[in-house]
C-alpha atoms as one frame of an Amber mdcrd trajectory, in Angstrom:
protein
  -5.575  10.860  33.081  -7.432   9.421  29.951  -8.404  11.213  27.348 -11.548
  10.318  25.735 -12.454  10.515  22.566 -16.193  10.264  20.564 -16.362   7.712
  17.654 -18.001  10.097  16.023 -14.802  11.824  15.243 -12.699   8.435  14.112
 -15.493   8.122  11.666 -14.712  11.863  10.041 -11.129  10.950  10.217 -11.941
   7.210   8.458 -14.045   8.687   5.731 -12.112  11.976   4.946  -8.477   9.489
   4.841 -10.578   7.161   2.461 -11.838  10.321   0.054  -8.417  11.565   0.000
  -6.367   8.877  -0.563  -8.955   7.773  -3.499  -8.579  11.038  -5.416  -5.481
  12.568  -3.843  -2.502  11.056  -5.406   0.359  10.982  -2.749   3.178  13.802
  -3.373   5.837  11.227  -2.847   4.354   9.078  -5.551   3.936  12.224  -7.833
   6.753  13.773  -7.857   8.618  10.052  -8.678   6.010   9.740 -11.384   7.271
  13.252 -12.678  11.059  12.340 -12.094  10.595   9.242 -14.401   8.767  11.380
 -16.741  12.092  13.088 -17.291  14.768  10.902 -16.882  12.272   8.267 -19.759
  14.097   8.327 -23.516  11.548   6.083 -24.943   8.601   7.842 -26.312   5.502
   5.575 -25.221   6.945   5.284 -22.152   7.043   8.979 -21.761   3.856   9.430
 -23.156   2.238   6.124 -20.777   4.440   8.419 -17.471   2.328  11.830 -19.239
  -1.392  10.391 -18.914  -0.363   9.025 -15.931   0.628  11.966 -13.982  -2.458
  13.736 -15.567  -5.137  11.510 -14.409  -3.318  12.065 -11.475  -4.199  15.625
 -12.012  -7.780  15.761 -12.556  -8.498  13.219 -10.254  -7.183  16.085  -7.199
  -9.199  18.625  -8.891 -12.266  16.797  -9.878 -12.445  14.992  -6.886 -12.431
  11.890  -9.021 -11.019   8.291  -8.213  -7.532   8.358  -9.317  -8.378   4.446
  -9.858 -11.825   2.452 -11.033 -10.916  -0.091  -9.174 -11.418   1.472  -5.344
  -9.859  -1.277  -3.599 -10.741  -3.171  -0.387 -10.091  -0.423   2.486  -7.882
  -1.480   4.789  -7.151   0.240   8.653  -4.635   0.161  11.282  -5.075   2.114
  14.350  -2.340   2.901  16.591  -4.403   3.023  20.074  -2.466   5.244  22.896
  -3.099   3.346  26.757  -4.178   5.956  28.018  -6.869   7.251  25.761 -10.189
   5.446  25.165 -13.174   5.359  22.821 -16.529   6.586  23.704 -18.832   4.036
  21.407 -18.471   1.372  19.344 -14.899   1.673  17.578 -14.689  -1.307  15.197
 -18.102  -0.032  13.898 -17.188   3.831  13.545 -14.562   2.983  11.297 -16.771
   1.254   9.151 -19.252   3.683   8.929 -16.556   5.516   8.038 -15.666   3.356
   5.231 -19.012   3.030   4.400 -19.553   7.367   3.984 -16.544   7.494   2.038
 -17.267   4.789  -0.615 -21.311   6.672  -0.773 -20.491  10.149  -1.058 -17.131
   9.800  -3.135 -19.216   7.641  -5.727 -16.658   5.410  -5.297 -16.744   1.585
  -6.888 -17.946  -0.903  -4.445 -15.814  -4.073  -4.556 -16.197  -6.255  -1.497
 -17.796  -9.592  -1.678 -19.758 -10.908   1.404 -18.210 -14.540   1.154 -15.225
 -15.394  -1.085 -16.611 -18.249  -2.768 -20.483 -17.388  -3.186 -19.592 -13.610
  -4.411 -22.537 -11.416  -3.588 -21.737  -8.110  -3.835 -22.408  -5.925  -0.060
 -23.110  -2.791  -2.373 -21.235  -0.919   0.753 -17.529  -1.755   0.169 -17.757
  -3.609   3.887 -16.467  -4.771   5.798 -12.737  -3.230   5.636 -10.050  -4.836
   7.500  -8.925  -3.603  10.499  -5.413  -4.079  12.585  -4.617  -2.373  16.171
  -2.336  -2.034  18.081  -1.829  -0.611  22.183   1.313   2.021  21.874   1.722
   4.534  24.307   0.088   8.040  24.727  -3.636   9.583  24.629  -3.618   9.550
  21.072  -4.972   7.005  18.640  -2.884   6.995  15.356  -5.348   5.914  11.737
  -3.702   4.594   8.253  -5.738   4.009   5.530  -5.164   2.247   2.319  -7.138
   1.347  -0.759  -6.273  -1.836  -1.745  -7.208  -2.490  -5.717  -6.790  -6.071
  -6.392  -4.697  -5.737 -10.306  -1.576  -5.571  -7.683  -2.950  -7.496  -5.143
  -3.464 -10.503  -6.745   0.432 -10.745  -8.250   1.949 -10.353  -4.345   3.725
 -13.064  -3.004   5.107 -15.005  -0.118   7.841 -17.755   0.097   9.177 -19.693
   3.310  12.846 -19.774   2.733  14.806 -21.706   5.103  17.601 -19.230   7.178
  20.407 -20.975   5.070  19.370 -19.615   2.189  21.835 -16.556   1.111  19.982
 -13.164   0.661  20.848 -13.666  -3.130  17.538 -16.285  -3.398  15.595 -13.762
  -1.144  16.790 -11.138  -4.510  15.934 -13.679  -6.865  12.456 -14.585  -5.739
  11.369 -10.759  -5.858  12.360  -9.749  -8.873  11.013 -12.423 -10.651   7.640
 -11.714  -8.691   7.752  -8.622 -10.315   9.359 -10.013 -13.913   5.847 -12.553
 -13.297   3.654  -9.754 -12.568   4.267  -7.845 -16.130   1.776  -5.498 -16.347
  -0.992  -6.552 -14.497   0.070  -4.497 -11.285  -0.403  -1.474 -13.659   3.516
  -0.160 -12.925   5.779   1.352 -12.022   4.822   0.433  -8.549   6.350   0.184
  -4.973   7.167  -2.800  -3.730   6.400  -3.666   0.125   8.516  -6.363   1.158
   8.424  -7.753   4.995  10.667 -10.313   5.872  10.828 -12.372   9.420   7.792
 -12.774  11.829   5.684 -15.689  10.941   3.681 -15.856   7.708   1.241 -13.655
   8.490   3.623 -11.024  10.051   5.774 -10.928   7.050   2.651 -10.104   4.736
   1.510  -8.061   7.185   4.869  -5.957   7.022   5.468  -6.153   2.891   1.597
  -4.047   3.391   2.632  -1.480   5.913   6.273  -0.991   4.058   4.101   1.196
   1.662   3.334   4.200   3.807   7.178   5.379   3.723   8.015   7.719   1.991
   9.638   7.104  -1.466  13.355   8.803  -0.727  13.640   6.763   2.887  15.730
   3.987   3.211  15.354   1.203   5.929  17.997   2.709   9.018  19.929  -0.538
   9.141  22.149  -0.254   6.649  22.344  -3.864   5.202  18.312  -3.756   4.590
  19.130  -0.303   2.692  21.874  -1.963   0.524  18.759  -4.476  -0.327  16.247
  -2.077  -0.713  18.195  -0.197  -3.381  20.046  -3.700  -5.248  16.009  -5.021
  -5.507  15.222  -1.315  -7.148  18.083  -1.738  -9.730  17.385  -5.183 -10.170
  13.941  -4.672 -10.751  14.121  -1.952 -13.162  16.784  -3.334 -15.398  13.698
  -5.985 -16.242  13.025  -2.330 -18.336   8.797  -4.102 -17.920   8.472   0.000
 -17.928   4.933   2.175 -17.518   2.027   0.324 -18.202   4.428  -2.511 -19.172
   4.783  -0.981 -22.505   8.855  -1.385 -21.685  11.225   1.947 -20.653  13.119
   2.657 -17.332  11.189   2.711 -14.638   9.306  -0.498 -13.587   9.248   0.273
  -9.817   9.408   4.201  -8.407  11.317   2.318  -4.961  11.323  -0.455  -2.380
  10.887  -0.624   1.108  11.562  -2.988   3.020  10.137  -3.623   7.195  12.108
  -6.642   8.936  11.094  -8.979  12.330  12.672 -11.273  14.500  11.544 -14.531
  13.673  12.242 -18.586  14.611  15.475 -20.002  13.971  14.241 -22.243  11.702
  12.408 -19.437   9.742  12.615 -16.800   6.955   9.571 -15.836   5.582   9.415
 -12.688   2.872   6.453 -11.326   1.671   6.126  -8.745  -1.527   3.321  -6.559
  -1.229   3.189  -5.158  -4.755   1.176  -1.862  -4.923   0.193   0.045  -8.415
   1.679   3.382  -9.236  -1.705   4.840  -7.673  -0.851   3.709  -4.131  -3.313
   5.377  -1.927  -2.610   5.565   1.598  -3.363   8.648   4.181  -2.688   9.154
   7.547  -4.212  10.870  10.725  -3.258  11.526  14.106  -6.636  12.171  16.694
C-alpha cells in the first residue's frame, strides 16, 4: 500500500531542521570542542575554544545563529518507493528553506546568477538531492554550508597507480593551505571513488557521520585516523592561532570507481558543522 505524505509536512520539517541546524550546535561537535578545550595546553588556544563553546551555548539559549554566515541550504531526500508526496516536492522543500531563513532572521546569502550576483533575498534556491529507497518513509537531511570553509575545499583526480600516501598528502596539504580561513577546529569530509561529481557528493555526506565513529572498512578507518593525526600535527589550532586541535574528526566515504580513475574530494566544514536529520 502506498503511503501519502502531504507536502506541507515536508515544508514544516525542512523549516524546523534549518532553524535547529543554524542555532543548535550538534551534541557530538560540542562535546568534541569541550574535550579539545580540556586537552589544550596553549592559553590562547584554550581561550579561543572557550569563546567558541560559549557562543554555541548562547546561540541555543537565545535561538540565534551560531555564525553570521548561515550558509547555502543543501537538502538530501531519501524517498521510500512505497511513498507518494501530495503536492510539489521541490516547492515544499524551497518553502521550508525560505520560512526558516525568514523566521530565524538568518542572513540571505544566495545570488541568482554566479556572475551577475544579485541577491535573491530569500536564501533560495536550495540544492536538493533525491534518492529512491525501499520503504514508505522519507528521510530528510539538511546542511547549512557556509563558504568560509567551502571555498577551501578541493578535489583531485588521482591516477589509480598513485599510493595512499599521496592521497594523505593531498588532504593534509589542503588543510595546511586553508590555514585559519575555514574557522578551525574543522570537521573533514572526504569522498573517494565514483566520478568527479560523486566524490564531491560523498565528501559532503561524510560530515553527517557523528564524530567518534569510523568507516566500517578497516583500511578506510585506518586512513581516517592517520589523516586526523597528521592534520592535528600541523598545529594550526583553534581559530588558526596555533594549538593541539586543528580538526575534530575525519570522515571518509567511498564508492566503486572506474579502472582508470581515483577521484578524491575534500570537503572542509568549520567548527559550526550545521547538519540535522528527520524522518517522516
